[in-house]
mmCIF file of the protein (N, C-alpha, C, O) and its ligand, coordinates in Angstrom:
data_MODEL
# 
_entry.id   MODEL 
# 
loop_
_entity.id 
_entity.type 
_entity.pdbx_number_of_molecules 
1 polymer     1 
2 non-polymer 1 
# 
_entity_poly.entity_id                      1 
_entity_poly.type                           'polypeptide(L)' 
_entity_poly.nstd_linkage                   no 
_entity_poly.nstd_monomer                   no 
_entity_poly.pdbx_seq_one_letter_code       
;(UNK)(UNK)(UNK)(UNK)(UNK)(UNK)(UNK)(UNK)(UNK)(UNK)(UNK)(UNK)(UNK)(UNK)(UNK)(UNK)
(UNK)(UNK)(UNK)(UNK)(UNK)(UNK)(UNK)(UNK)(UNK)(UNK)(UNK)(UNK)(UNK)(UNK)(UNK)(UNK)
(UNK)(UNK)(UNK)(UNK)(UNK)(UNK)(UNK)(UNK)(UNK)(UNK)(UNK)(UNK)(UNK)(UNK)(UNK)(UNK)
(UNK)(UNK)(UNK)(UNK)(UNK)(UNK)(UNK)
;
_entity_poly.pdbx_seq_one_letter_code_can   XXXXXXXXXXXXXXXXXXXXXXXXXXXXXXXXXXXXXXXXXXXXXXXXXXXXXXX 
_entity_poly.pdbx_strand_id                 A 
# 
loop_
_entity_poly_seq.entity_id 
_entity_poly_seq.num 
_entity_poly_seq.mon_id 
_entity_poly_seq.hetero 
1 1  UNK n 
1 2  UNK n 
1 3  UNK n 
1 4  UNK n 
1 5  UNK n 
1 6  UNK n 
1 7  UNK n 
1 8  UNK n 
1 9  UNK n 
1 10 UNK n 
1 11 UNK n 
1 12 UNK n 
1 13 UNK n 
1 14 UNK n 
1 15 UNK n 
1 16 UNK n 
1 17 UNK n 
1 18 UNK n 
1 19 UNK n 
1 20 UNK n 
1 21 UNK n 
1 22 UNK n 
1 23 UNK n 
1 24 UNK n 
1 25 UNK n 
1 26 UNK n 
1 27 UNK n 
1 28 UNK n 
1 29 UNK n 
1 30 UNK n 
1 31 UNK n 
1 32 UNK n 
1 33 UNK n 
1 34 UNK n 
1 35 UNK n 
1 36 UNK n 
1 37 UNK n 
1 38 UNK n 
1 39 UNK n 
1 40 UNK n 
1 41 UNK n 
1 42 UNK n 
1 43 UNK n 
1 44 UNK n 
1 45 UNK n 
1 46 UNK n 
1 47 UNK n 
1 48 UNK n 
1 49 UNK n 
1 50 UNK n 
1 51 UNK n 
1 52 UNK n 
1 53 UNK n 
1 54 UNK n 
1 55 UNK n 
# 
loop_
_struct_asym.id 
_struct_asym.entity_id 
A 1 
B 2 
# 
loop_
_chem_comp.id 
_chem_comp.type 
_chem_comp.mon_nstd_flag 
UNK 'L-peptide linking' . 
ZN  non-polymer         . 
# 
_pdbx_entity_nonpoly.entity_id   2 
_pdbx_entity_nonpoly.name        ? 
_pdbx_entity_nonpoly.comp_id     ZN 
# 
_pdbx_nonpoly_scheme.asym_id         B 
_pdbx_nonpoly_scheme.entity_id       2 
_pdbx_nonpoly_scheme.mon_id          ZN 
_pdbx_nonpoly_scheme.ndb_seq_num     1 
_pdbx_nonpoly_scheme.pdb_seq_num     101 
_pdbx_nonpoly_scheme.auth_seq_num    101 
_pdbx_nonpoly_scheme.pdb_mon_id      ZN 
_pdbx_nonpoly_scheme.auth_mon_id     ZN 
_pdbx_nonpoly_scheme.pdb_strand_id   A 
_pdbx_nonpoly_scheme.pdb_ins_code    . 
# 
loop_
_atom_site.group_PDB 
_atom_site.id 
_atom_site.type_symbol 
_atom_site.label_atom_id 
_atom_site.label_alt_id 
_atom_site.label_comp_id 
_atom_site.label_asym_id 
_atom_site.label_entity_id 
_atom_site.label_seq_id 
_atom_site.pdbx_PDB_ins_code 
_atom_site.Cartn_x 
_atom_site.Cartn_y 
_atom_site.Cartn_z 
_atom_site.occupancy 
_atom_site.B_iso_or_equiv 
_atom_site.pdbx_formal_charge 
_atom_site.auth_seq_id 
_atom_site.auth_comp_id 
_atom_site.auth_asym_id 
_atom_site.auth_atom_id 
_atom_site.pdbx_PDB_model_num 
ATOM   1   N  N  . UNK A 1 1  ? -25.862 26.910 -13.403 1.00 0.00 ? 1   UNK A N  1 
ATOM   2   C  CA . UNK A 1 1  ? -24.830 26.569 -12.427 1.00 0.00 ? 1   UNK A CA 1 
ATOM   3   C  C  . UNK A 1 1  ? -23.736 25.723 -13.082 1.00 0.00 ? 1   UNK A C  1 
ATOM   4   O  O  . UNK A 1 1  ? -23.990 24.794 -13.849 1.00 0.00 ? 1   UNK A O  1 
ATOM   5   N  N  . UNK A 1 2  ? -22.535 26.092 -12.741 1.00 0.00 ? 2   UNK A N  1 
ATOM   6   C  CA . UNK A 1 2  ? -21.405 25.357 -13.314 1.00 0.00 ? 2   UNK A CA 1 
ATOM   7   C  C  . UNK A 1 2  ? -21.200 24.038 -12.596 1.00 0.00 ? 2   UNK A C  1 
ATOM   8   O  O  . UNK A 1 2  ? -21.424 23.911 -11.392 1.00 0.00 ? 2   UNK A O  1 
ATOM   9   N  N  . UNK A 1 3  ? -20.776 23.086 -13.359 1.00 0.00 ? 3   UNK A N  1 
ATOM   10  C  CA . UNK A 1 3  ? -20.450 21.794 -12.734 1.00 0.00 ? 3   UNK A CA 1 
ATOM   11  C  C  . UNK A 1 3  ? -19.009 21.817 -12.268 1.00 0.00 ? 3   UNK A C  1 
ATOM   12  O  O  . UNK A 1 3  ? -18.116 22.302 -12.963 1.00 0.00 ? 3   UNK A O  1 
ATOM   13  N  N  . UNK A 1 4  ? -18.807 21.295 -11.106 1.00 0.00 ? 4   UNK A N  1 
ATOM   14  C  CA . UNK A 1 4  ? -17.434 21.212 -10.612 1.00 0.00 ? 4   UNK A CA 1 
ATOM   15  C  C  . UNK A 1 4  ? -16.713 20.045 -11.274 1.00 0.00 ? 4   UNK A C  1 
ATOM   16  O  O  . UNK A 1 4  ? -17.310 19.018 -11.598 1.00 0.00 ? 4   UNK A O  1 
ATOM   17  N  N  . UNK A 1 5  ? -15.450 20.231 -11.457 1.00 0.00 ? 5   UNK A N  1 
ATOM   18  C  CA . UNK A 1 5  ? -14.656 19.128 -11.999 1.00 0.00 ? 5   UNK A CA 1 
ATOM   19  C  C  . UNK A 1 5  ? -14.681 17.993 -10.979 1.00 0.00 ? 5   UNK A C  1 
ATOM   20  O  O  . UNK A 1 5  ? -14.581 18.212 -9.771  1.00 0.00 ? 5   UNK A O  1 
ATOM   21  N  N  . UNK A 1 6  ? -14.814 16.818 -11.482 1.00 0.00 ? 6   UNK A N  1 
ATOM   22  C  CA . UNK A 1 6  ? -14.862 15.659 -10.586 1.00 0.00 ? 6   UNK A CA 1 
ATOM   23  C  C  . UNK A 1 6  ? -13.505 15.427 -9.944  1.00 0.00 ? 6   UNK A C  1 
ATOM   24  O  O  . UNK A 1 6  ? -12.482 15.356 -10.626 1.00 0.00 ? 6   UNK A O  1 
ATOM   25  N  N  . UNK A 1 7  ? -13.511 15.314 -8.654  1.00 0.00 ? 7   UNK A N  1 
ATOM   26  C  CA . UNK A 1 7  ? -12.260 15.022 -7.965  1.00 0.00 ? 7   UNK A CA 1 
ATOM   27  C  C  . UNK A 1 7  ? -11.984 13.534 -8.046  1.00 0.00 ? 7   UNK A C  1 
ATOM   28  O  O  . UNK A 1 7  ? -12.890 12.707 -7.945  1.00 0.00 ? 7   UNK A O  1 
ATOM   29  N  N  . UNK A 1 8  ? -10.734 13.217 -8.228  1.00 0.00 ? 8   UNK A N  1 
ATOM   30  C  CA . UNK A 1 8  ? -10.394 11.800 -8.238  1.00 0.00 ? 8   UNK A CA 1 
ATOM   31  C  C  . UNK A 1 8  ? -10.587 11.253 -6.826  1.00 0.00 ? 8   UNK A C  1 
ATOM   32  O  O  . UNK A 1 8  ? -10.357 11.966 -5.849  1.00 0.00 ? 8   UNK A O  1 
ATOM   33  N  N  . UNK A 1 9  ? -11.000 10.014 -6.713  1.00 0.00 ? 9   UNK A N  1 
ATOM   34  C  CA . UNK A 1 9  ? -11.216 9.440  -5.389  1.00 0.00 ? 9   UNK A CA 1 
ATOM   35  C  C  . UNK A 1 9  ? -9.927  9.447  -4.581  1.00 0.00 ? 9   UNK A C  1 
ATOM   36  O  O  . UNK A 1 9  ? -8.836  9.229  -5.109  1.00 0.00 ? 9   UNK A O  1 
ATOM   37  N  N  . UNK A 1 10 ? -10.079 9.698  -3.319  1.00 0.00 ? 10  UNK A N  1 
ATOM   38  C  CA . UNK A 1 10 ? -8.893  9.728  -2.472  1.00 0.00 ? 10  UNK A CA 1 
ATOM   39  C  C  . UNK A 1 10 ? -8.578  8.317  -2.043  1.00 0.00 ? 10  UNK A C  1 
ATOM   40  O  O  . UNK A 1 10 ? -9.330  7.664  -1.319  1.00 0.00 ? 10  UNK A O  1 
ATOM   41  N  N  . UNK A 1 11 ? -7.451  7.884  -2.512  1.00 0.00 ? 11  UNK A N  1 
ATOM   42  C  CA . UNK A 1 11 ? -7.093  6.486  -2.357  1.00 0.00 ? 11  UNK A CA 1 
ATOM   43  C  C  . UNK A 1 11 ? -5.627  6.348  -1.980  1.00 0.00 ? 11  UNK A C  1 
ATOM   44  O  O  . UNK A 1 11 ? -4.768  7.108  -2.427  1.00 0.00 ? 11  UNK A O  1 
ATOM   45  N  N  . UNK A 1 12 ? -5.379  5.377  -1.162  1.00 0.00 ? 12  UNK A N  1 
ATOM   46  C  CA . UNK A 1 12 ? -4.003  5.017  -0.868  1.00 0.00 ? 12  UNK A CA 1 
ATOM   47  C  C  . UNK A 1 12 ? -3.453  4.317  -2.119  1.00 0.00 ? 12  UNK A C  1 
ATOM   48  O  O  . UNK A 1 12 ? -3.986  3.281  -2.518  1.00 0.00 ? 12  UNK A O  1 
ATOM   49  N  N  . UNK A 1 13 ? -2.412  4.853  -2.737  1.00 0.00 ? 13  UNK A N  1 
ATOM   50  C  CA . UNK A 1 13 ? -1.934  4.279  -3.992  1.00 0.00 ? 13  UNK A CA 1 
ATOM   51  C  C  . UNK A 1 13 ? -1.276  2.910  -3.813  1.00 0.00 ? 13  UNK A C  1 
ATOM   52  O  O  . UNK A 1 13 ? -1.166  2.137  -4.765  1.00 0.00 ? 13  UNK A O  1 
ATOM   53  N  N  . UNK A 1 14 ? -0.850  2.625  -2.611  1.00 0.00 ? 14  UNK A N  1 
ATOM   54  C  CA . UNK A 1 14 ? -0.138  1.364  -2.373  1.00 0.00 ? 14  UNK A CA 1 
ATOM   55  C  C  . UNK A 1 14 ? -1.115  0.201  -2.200  1.00 0.00 ? 14  UNK A C  1 
ATOM   56  O  O  . UNK A 1 14 ? -1.011  -0.809 -2.896  1.00 0.00 ? 14  UNK A O  1 
ATOM   57  N  N  . UNK A 1 15 ? -2.057  0.342  -1.279  1.00 0.00 ? 15  UNK A N  1 
ATOM   58  C  CA . UNK A 1 15 ? -2.970  -0.775 -1.014  1.00 0.00 ? 15  UNK A CA 1 
ATOM   59  C  C  . UNK A 1 15 ? -4.332  -0.575 -1.677  1.00 0.00 ? 15  UNK A C  1 
ATOM   60  O  O  . UNK A 1 15 ? -5.149  -1.495 -1.712  1.00 0.00 ? 15  UNK A O  1 
ATOM   61  N  N  . UNK A 1 16 ? -4.575  0.629  -2.202  1.00 0.00 ? 16  UNK A N  1 
ATOM   62  C  CA . UNK A 1 16 ? -5.829  0.870  -2.907  1.00 0.00 ? 16  UNK A CA 1 
ATOM   63  C  C  . UNK A 1 16 ? -7.009  1.189  -2.014  1.00 0.00 ? 16  UNK A C  1 
ATOM   64  O  O  . UNK A 1 16 ? -8.128  1.360  -2.496  1.00 0.00 ? 16  UNK A O  1 
ATOM   65  N  N  . UNK A 1 17 ? -6.769  1.269  -0.732  1.00 0.00 ? 17  UNK A N  1 
ATOM   66  C  CA . UNK A 1 17 ? -7.830  1.566  0.218   1.00 0.00 ? 17  UNK A CA 1 
ATOM   67  C  C  . UNK A 1 17 ? -8.265  3.025  0.073   1.00 0.00 ? 17  UNK A C  1 
ATOM   68  O  O  . UNK A 1 17 ? -7.429  3.914  -0.087  1.00 0.00 ? 17  UNK A O  1 
ATOM   69  N  N  . UNK A 1 18 ? -9.557  3.259  0.128   1.00 0.00 ? 18  UNK A N  1 
ATOM   70  C  CA . UNK A 1 18 ? -10.048 4.630  0.115   1.00 0.00 ? 18  UNK A CA 1 
ATOM   71  C  C  . UNK A 1 18 ? -9.917  5.196  1.513   1.00 0.00 ? 18  UNK A C  1 
ATOM   72  O  O  . UNK A 1 18 ? -10.332 4.575  2.492   1.00 0.00 ? 18  UNK A O  1 
ATOM   73  N  N  . UNK A 1 19 ? -9.341  6.374  1.594   1.00 0.00 ? 19  UNK A N  1 
ATOM   74  C  CA . UNK A 1 19 ? -9.197  6.970  2.921   1.00 0.00 ? 19  UNK A CA 1 
ATOM   75  C  C  . UNK A 1 19 ? -9.597  8.424  2.941   1.00 0.00 ? 19  UNK A C  1 
ATOM   76  O  O  . UNK A 1 19 ? -9.490  9.150  1.952   1.00 0.00 ? 19  UNK A O  1 
ATOM   77  N  N  . UNK A 1 20 ? -10.050 8.808  4.082   1.00 0.00 ? 20  UNK A N  1 
ATOM   78  C  CA . UNK A 1 20 ? -10.392 10.176 4.372   1.00 0.00 ? 20  UNK A CA 1 
ATOM   79  C  C  . UNK A 1 20 ? -9.101  10.942 4.589   1.00 0.00 ? 20  UNK A C  1 
ATOM   80  O  O  . UNK A 1 20 ? -8.214  10.495 5.316   1.00 0.00 ? 20  UNK A O  1 
ATOM   81  N  N  . UNK A 1 21 ? -9.005  12.086 3.959   1.00 0.00 ? 21  UNK A N  1 
ATOM   82  C  CA . UNK A 1 21 ? -7.772  12.858 4.066   1.00 0.00 ? 21  UNK A CA 1 
ATOM   83  C  C  . UNK A 1 21 ? -7.352  13.125 5.513   1.00 0.00 ? 21  UNK A C  1 
ATOM   84  O  O  . UNK A 1 21 ? -6.172  13.040 5.853   1.00 0.00 ? 21  UNK A O  1 
ATOM   85  N  N  . UNK A 1 22 ? -8.327  13.448 6.355   1.00 0.00 ? 22  UNK A N  1 
ATOM   86  C  CA . UNK A 1 22 ? -7.935  13.754 7.739   1.00 0.00 ? 22  UNK A CA 1 
ATOM   87  C  C  . UNK A 1 22 ? -7.749  12.509 8.600   1.00 0.00 ? 22  UNK A C  1 
ATOM   88  O  O  . UNK A 1 22 ? -7.424  12.601 9.783   1.00 0.00 ? 22  UNK A O  1 
ATOM   89  N  N  . UNK A 1 23 ? -7.961  11.337 7.985   1.00 0.00 ? 23  UNK A N  1 
ATOM   90  C  CA . UNK A 1 23 ? -7.713  10.099 8.736   1.00 0.00 ? 23  UNK A CA 1 
ATOM   91  C  C  . UNK A 1 23 ? -6.475  9.378  8.226   1.00 0.00 ? 23  UNK A C  1 
ATOM   92  O  O  . UNK A 1 23 ? -6.095  8.330  8.747   1.00 0.00 ? 23  UNK A O  1 
ATOM   93  N  N  . UNK A 1 24 ? -5.863  9.937  7.224   1.00 0.00 ? 24  UNK A N  1 
ATOM   94  C  CA . UNK A 1 24 ? -4.686  9.293  6.649   1.00 0.00 ? 24  UNK A CA 1 
ATOM   95  C  C  . UNK A 1 24 ? -3.535  9.302  7.651   1.00 0.00 ? 24  UNK A C  1 
ATOM   96  O  O  . UNK A 1 24 ? -3.416  10.201 8.483   1.00 0.00 ? 24  UNK A O  1 
ATOM   97  N  N  . UNK A 1 25 ? -2.703  8.289  7.547   1.00 0.00 ? 25  UNK A N  1 
ATOM   98  C  CA . UNK A 1 25 ? -1.504  8.229  8.374   1.00 0.00 ? 25  UNK A CA 1 
ATOM   99  C  C  . UNK A 1 25 ? -0.606  9.422  8.048   1.00 0.00 ? 25  UNK A C  1 
ATOM   100 O  O  . UNK A 1 25 ? -0.063  10.073 8.940   1.00 0.00 ? 25  UNK A O  1 
ATOM   101 N  N  . UNK A 1 26 ? -0.464  9.693  6.751   1.00 0.00 ? 26  UNK A N  1 
ATOM   102 C  CA . UNK A 1 26 ? 0.369   10.801 6.318   1.00 0.00 ? 26  UNK A CA 1 
ATOM   103 C  C  . UNK A 1 26 ? -0.027  11.194 4.896   1.00 0.00 ? 26  UNK A C  1 
ATOM   104 O  O  . UNK A 1 26 ? -0.493  10.365 4.114   1.00 0.00 ? 26  UNK A O  1 
ATOM   105 N  N  . UNK A 1 27 ? 0.166   12.450 4.585   1.00 0.00 ? 27  UNK A N  1 
ATOM   106 C  CA . UNK A 1 27 ? -0.026  12.902 3.213   1.00 0.00 ? 27  UNK A CA 1 
ATOM   107 C  C  . UNK A 1 27 ? 1.342   13.290 2.678   1.00 0.00 ? 27  UNK A C  1 
ATOM   108 O  O  . UNK A 1 27 ? 1.992   14.199 3.196   1.00 0.00 ? 27  UNK A O  1 
ATOM   109 N  N  . UNK A 1 28 ? 1.765   12.601 1.650   1.00 0.00 ? 28  UNK A N  1 
ATOM   110 C  CA . UNK A 1 28 ? 3.078   12.858 1.072   1.00 0.00 ? 28  UNK A CA 1 
ATOM   111 C  C  . UNK A 1 28 ? 2.907   13.628 -0.224  1.00 0.00 ? 28  UNK A C  1 
ATOM   112 O  O  . UNK A 1 28 ? 2.116   13.241 -1.085  1.00 0.00 ? 28  UNK A O  1 
ATOM   113 N  N  . UNK A 1 29 ? 3.637   14.702 -0.359  1.00 0.00 ? 29  UNK A N  1 
ATOM   114 C  CA . UNK A 1 29 ? 3.589   15.421 -1.615  1.00 0.00 ? 29  UNK A CA 1 
ATOM   115 C  C  . UNK A 1 29 ? 4.775   15.007 -2.456  1.00 0.00 ? 29  UNK A C  1 
ATOM   116 O  O  . UNK A 1 29 ? 5.925   15.067 -2.020  1.00 0.00 ? 29  UNK A O  1 
ATOM   117 N  N  . UNK A 1 30 ? 4.474   14.592 -3.655  1.00 0.00 ? 30  UNK A N  1 
ATOM   118 C  CA . UNK A 1 30 ? 5.539   14.154 -4.547  1.00 0.00 ? 30  UNK A CA 1 
ATOM   119 C  C  . UNK A 1 30 ? 5.245   14.685 -5.934  1.00 0.00 ? 30  UNK A C  1 
ATOM   120 O  O  . UNK A 1 30 ? 4.200   14.398 -6.517  1.00 0.00 ? 30  UNK A O  1 
ATOM   121 N  N  . UNK A 1 31 ? 6.190   15.472 -6.461  1.00 0.00 ? 31  UNK A N  1 
ATOM   122 C  CA . UNK A 1 31 ? 6.046   16.082 -7.780  1.00 0.00 ? 31  UNK A CA 1 
ATOM   123 C  C  . UNK A 1 31 ? 4.701   16.776 -7.966  1.00 0.00 ? 31  UNK A C  1 
ATOM   124 O  O  . UNK A 1 31 ? 4.038   16.623 -8.991  1.00 0.00 ? 31  UNK A O  1 
ATOM   125 N  N  . UNK A 1 32 ? 4.318   17.541 -6.949  1.00 0.00 ? 32  UNK A N  1 
ATOM   126 C  CA . UNK A 1 32 ? 3.100   18.330 -7.051  1.00 0.00 ? 32  UNK A CA 1 
ATOM   127 C  C  . UNK A 1 32 ? 1.806   17.569 -6.851  1.00 0.00 ? 32  UNK A C  1 
ATOM   128 O  O  . UNK A 1 32 ? 0.723   18.147 -6.953  1.00 0.00 ? 32  UNK A O  1 
ATOM   129 N  N  . UNK A 1 33 ? 1.903   16.278 -6.567  1.00 0.00 ? 33  UNK A N  1 
ATOM   130 C  CA . UNK A 1 33 ? 0.696   15.504 -6.292  1.00 0.00 ? 33  UNK A CA 1 
ATOM   131 C  C  . UNK A 1 33 ? 0.680   15.076 -4.834  1.00 0.00 ? 33  UNK A C  1 
ATOM   132 O  O  . UNK A 1 33 ? 1.720   14.794 -4.238  1.00 0.00 ? 33  UNK A O  1 
ATOM   133 N  N  . UNK A 1 34 ? -0.508  15.033 -4.279  1.00 0.00 ? 34  UNK A N  1 
ATOM   134 C  CA . UNK A 1 34 ? -0.643  14.560 -2.902  1.00 0.00 ? 34  UNK A CA 1 
ATOM   135 C  C  . UNK A 1 34 ? -0.983  13.085 -2.900  1.00 0.00 ? 34  UNK A C  1 
ATOM   136 O  O  . UNK A 1 34 ? -1.847  12.625 -3.646  1.00 0.00 ? 34  UNK A O  1 
ATOM   137 N  N  . UNK A 1 35 ? -0.297  12.364 -2.062  1.00 0.00 ? 35  UNK A N  1 
ATOM   138 C  CA . UNK A 1 35 ? -0.571  10.936 -1.922  1.00 0.00 ? 35  UNK A CA 1 
ATOM   139 C  C  . UNK A 1 35 ? -0.908  10.657 -0.474  1.00 0.00 ? 35  UNK A C  1 
ATOM   140 O  O  . UNK A 1 35 ? -0.168  11.028 0.437   1.00 0.00 ? 35  UNK A O  1 
ATOM   141 N  N  . UNK A 1 36 ? -2.034  9.998  -0.278  1.00 0.00 ? 36  UNK A N  1 
ATOM   142 C  CA . UNK A 1 36 ? -2.444  9.657  1.075   1.00 0.00 ? 36  UNK A CA 1 
ATOM   143 C  C  . UNK A 1 36 ? -2.051  8.228  1.377   1.00 0.00 ? 36  UNK A C  1 
ATOM   144 O  O  . UNK A 1 36 ? -2.378  7.307  0.628   1.00 0.00 ? 36  UNK A O  1 
ATOM   145 N  N  . UNK A 1 37 ? -1.359  8.054  2.461   1.00 0.00 ? 37  UNK A N  1 
ATOM   146 C  CA . UNK A 1 37 ? -0.961  6.717  2.867   1.00 0.00 ? 37  UNK A CA 1 
ATOM   147 C  C  . UNK A 1 37 ? -1.643  6.371  4.178   1.00 0.00 ? 37  UNK A C  1 
ATOM   148 O  O  . UNK A 1 37 ? -1.696  7.190  5.095   1.00 0.00 ? 37  UNK A O  1 
ATOM   149 N  N  . UNK A 1 38 ? -2.167  5.152  4.264   1.00 0.00 ? 38  UNK A N  1 
ATOM   150 C  CA . UNK A 1 38 ? -2.993  4.772  5.411   1.00 0.00 ? 38  UNK A CA 1 
ATOM   151 C  C  . UNK A 1 38 ? -2.185  4.342  6.629   1.00 0.00 ? 38  UNK A C  1 
ATOM   152 O  O  . UNK A 1 38 ? -2.673  4.413  7.757   1.00 0.00 ? 38  UNK A O  1 
ATOM   153 N  N  . UNK A 1 39 ? -0.960  3.899  6.407   1.00 0.00 ? 39  UNK A N  1 
ATOM   154 C  CA . UNK A 1 39 ? -0.188  3.355  7.521   1.00 0.00 ? 39  UNK A CA 1 
ATOM   155 C  C  . UNK A 1 39 ? 1.310   3.451  7.221   1.00 0.00 ? 39  UNK A C  1 
ATOM   156 O  O  . UNK A 1 39 ? 1.707   3.684  6.080   1.00 0.00 ? 39  UNK A O  1 
ATOM   157 N  N  . UNK A 1 40 ? 2.143   3.267  8.262   1.00 0.00 ? 40  UNK A N  1 
ATOM   158 C  CA . UNK A 1 40 ? 3.592   3.356  8.045   1.00 0.00 ? 40  UNK A CA 1 
ATOM   159 C  C  . UNK A 1 40 ? 4.107   2.359  7.014   1.00 0.00 ? 40  UNK A C  1 
ATOM   160 O  O  . UNK A 1 40 ? 5.087   2.632  6.321   1.00 0.00 ? 40  UNK A O  1 
ATOM   161 N  N  . UNK A 1 41 ? 3.456   1.216  6.910   1.00 0.00 ? 41  UNK A N  1 
ATOM   162 C  CA . UNK A 1 41 ? 3.895   0.214  5.939   1.00 0.00 ? 41  UNK A CA 1 
ATOM   163 C  C  . UNK A 1 41 ? 3.709   0.714  4.510   1.00 0.00 ? 41  UNK A C  1 
ATOM   164 O  O  . UNK A 1 41 ? 4.590   0.566  3.663   1.00 0.00 ? 41  UNK A O  1 
ATOM   165 N  N  . UNK A 1 42 ? 2.551   1.307  4.262   1.00 0.00 ? 42  UNK A N  1 
ATOM   166 C  CA . UNK A 1 42 ? 2.295   1.849  2.928   1.00 0.00 ? 42  UNK A CA 1 
ATOM   167 C  C  . UNK A 1 42 ? 3.227   3.025  2.640   1.00 0.00 ? 42  UNK A C  1 
ATOM   168 O  O  . UNK A 1 42 ? 3.669   3.228  1.510   1.00 0.00 ? 42  UNK A O  1 
ATOM   169 N  N  . UNK A 1 43 ? 3.507   3.780  3.672   1.00 0.00 ? 43  UNK A N  1 
ATOM   170 C  CA . UNK A 1 43 ? 4.414   4.908  3.495   1.00 0.00 ? 43  UNK A CA 1 
ATOM   171 C  C  . UNK A 1 43 ? 5.806   4.421  3.087   1.00 0.00 ? 43  UNK A C  1 
ATOM   172 O  O  . UNK A 1 43 ? 6.424   4.973  2.176   1.00 0.00 ? 43  UNK A O  1 
ATOM   173 N  N  . UNK A 1 44 ? 6.284   3.397  3.760   1.00 0.00 ? 44  UNK A N  1 
ATOM   174 C  CA . UNK A 1 44 ? 7.596   2.835  3.453   1.00 0.00 ? 44  UNK A CA 1 
ATOM   175 C  C  . UNK A 1 44 ? 7.619   2.293  2.027   1.00 0.00 ? 44  UNK A C  1 
ATOM   176 O  O  . UNK A 1 44 ? 8.583   2.488  1.286   1.00 0.00 ? 44  UNK A O  1 
ATOM   177 N  N  . UNK A 1 45 ? 6.543   1.612  1.664   1.00 0.00 ? 45  UNK A N  1 
ATOM   178 C  CA . UNK A 1 45 ? 6.407   1.036  0.335   1.00 0.00 ? 45  UNK A CA 1 
ATOM   179 C  C  . UNK A 1 45 ? 6.425   2.147  -0.714  1.00 0.00 ? 45  UNK A C  1 
ATOM   180 O  O  . UNK A 1 45 ? 7.093   2.043  -1.743  1.00 0.00 ? 45  UNK A O  1 
ATOM   181 N  N  . UNK A 1 46 ? 5.684   3.202  -0.431  1.00 0.00 ? 46  UNK A N  1 
ATOM   182 C  CA . UNK A 1 46 ? 5.610   4.330  -1.357  1.00 0.00 ? 46  UNK A CA 1 
ATOM   183 C  C  . UNK A 1 46 ? 6.974   4.989  -1.522  1.00 0.00 ? 46  UNK A C  1 
ATOM   184 O  O  . UNK A 1 46 ? 7.390   5.308  -2.636  1.00 0.00 ? 46  UNK A O  1 
ATOM   185 N  N  . UNK A 1 47 ? 7.656   5.188  -0.416  1.00 0.00 ? 47  UNK A N  1 
ATOM   186 C  CA . UNK A 1 47 ? 8.943   5.887  -0.466  1.00 0.00 ? 47  UNK A CA 1 
ATOM   187 C  C  . UNK A 1 47 ? 10.033  5.064  -1.132  1.00 0.00 ? 47  UNK A C  1 
ATOM   188 O  O  . UNK A 1 47 ? 11.021  5.607  -1.627  1.00 0.00 ? 47  UNK A O  1 
ATOM   189 N  N  . UNK A 1 48 ? 9.849   3.772  -1.140  1.00 0.00 ? 48  UNK A N  1 
ATOM   190 C  CA . UNK A 1 48 ? 10.799  2.901  -1.832  1.00 0.00 ? 48  UNK A CA 1 
ATOM   191 C  C  . UNK A 1 48 ? 10.804  3.174  -3.327  1.00 0.00 ? 48  UNK A C  1 
ATOM   192 O  O  . UNK A 1 48 ? 11.845  3.157  -3.984  1.00 0.00 ? 48  UNK A O  1 
ATOM   193 N  N  . UNK A 1 49 ? 9.608   3.426  -3.839  1.00 0.00 ? 49  UNK A N  1 
ATOM   194 C  CA . UNK A 1 49 ? 9.474   3.584  -5.282  1.00 0.00 ? 49  UNK A CA 1 
ATOM   195 C  C  . UNK A 1 49 ? 8.300   4.503  -5.659  1.00 0.00 ? 49  UNK A C  1 
ATOM   196 O  O  . UNK A 1 49 ? 7.309   4.060  -6.240  1.00 0.00 ? 49  UNK A O  1 
ATOM   197 N  N  . UNK A 1 50 ? 8.436   5.783  -5.315  1.00 0.00 ? 50  UNK A N  1 
ATOM   198 C  CA . UNK A 1 50 ? 7.305   6.704  -5.554  1.00 0.00 ? 50  UNK A CA 1 
ATOM   199 C  C  . UNK A 1 50 ? 6.923   6.833  -7.034  1.00 0.00 ? 50  UNK A C  1 
ATOM   200 O  O  . UNK A 1 50 ? 5.758   7.069  -7.358  1.00 0.00 ? 50  UNK A O  1 
ATOM   201 N  N  . UNK A 1 51 ? 7.885   6.682  -7.912  1.00 0.00 ? 51  UNK A N  1 
ATOM   202 C  CA . UNK A 1 51 ? 7.628   6.811  -9.355  1.00 0.00 ? 51  UNK A CA 1 
ATOM   203 C  C  . UNK A 1 51 ? 6.536   5.855  -9.820  1.00 0.00 ? 51  UNK A C  1 
ATOM   204 O  O  . UNK A 1 51 ? 5.738   6.166  -10.704 1.00 0.00 ? 51  UNK A O  1 
ATOM   205 N  N  . UNK A 1 52 ? 6.529   4.698  -9.203  1.00 0.00 ? 52  UNK A N  1 
ATOM   206 C  CA . UNK A 1 52 ? 5.574   3.660  -9.557  1.00 0.00 ? 52  UNK A CA 1 
ATOM   207 C  C  . UNK A 1 52 ? 4.123   4.115  -9.366  1.00 0.00 ? 52  UNK A C  1 
ATOM   208 O  O  . UNK A 1 52 ? 3.212   3.643  -10.047 1.00 0.00 ? 52  UNK A O  1 
ATOM   209 N  N  . UNK A 1 53 ? 3.934   5.045  -8.421  1.00 0.00 ? 53  UNK A N  1 
ATOM   210 C  CA . UNK A 1 53 ? 2.581   5.440  -8.074  1.00 0.00 ? 53  UNK A CA 1 
ATOM   211 C  C  . UNK A 1 53 ? 2.140   6.748  -8.700  1.00 0.00 ? 53  UNK A C  1 
ATOM   212 O  O  . UNK A 1 53 ? 1.025   7.217  -8.471  1.00 0.00 ? 53  UNK A O  1 
ATOM   213 N  N  . UNK A 1 54 ? 3.027   7.331  -9.492  1.00 0.00 ? 54  UNK A N  1 
ATOM   214 C  CA . UNK A 1 54 ? 2.662   8.562  -10.193 1.00 0.00 ? 54  UNK A CA 1 
ATOM   215 C  C  . UNK A 1 54 ? 1.651   8.238  -11.285 1.00 0.00 ? 54  UNK A C  1 
ATOM   216 O  O  . UNK A 1 54 ? 1.696   7.184  -11.918 1.00 0.00 ? 54  UNK A O  1 
ATOM   217 N  N  . UNK A 1 55 ? 0.734   9.188  -11.482 1.00 0.00 ? 55  UNK A N  1 
ATOM   218 C  CA . UNK A 1 55 ? -0.250  9.005  -12.553 1.00 0.00 ? 55  UNK A CA 1 
ATOM   219 C  C  . UNK A 1 55 ? 0.266   9.655  -13.828 1.00 0.00 ? 55  UNK A C  1 
ATOM   220 O  O  . UNK A 1 55 ? -0.410  9.618  -14.856 1.00 0.00 ? 55  UNK A O  1 
HETATM 221 ZN ZN . ZN  B 2 .  ? -2.413  1.539  2.660   1.00 0.00 2 101 ZN  A ZN 1 
# 
């Protein structure tokens, strides 16, 4: 049996909180990556400077 590639933990990049994708405030796609934000505050923070949160 093949091993699946490990998925990176789903985390709010702004506050670092782990969140469930379907419980996230919003999922923002930026440069082909999905970012889960837990609340409007984190979303605002992310949108101010999305580059900062790119891996
Ligand atoms: Zn957050």
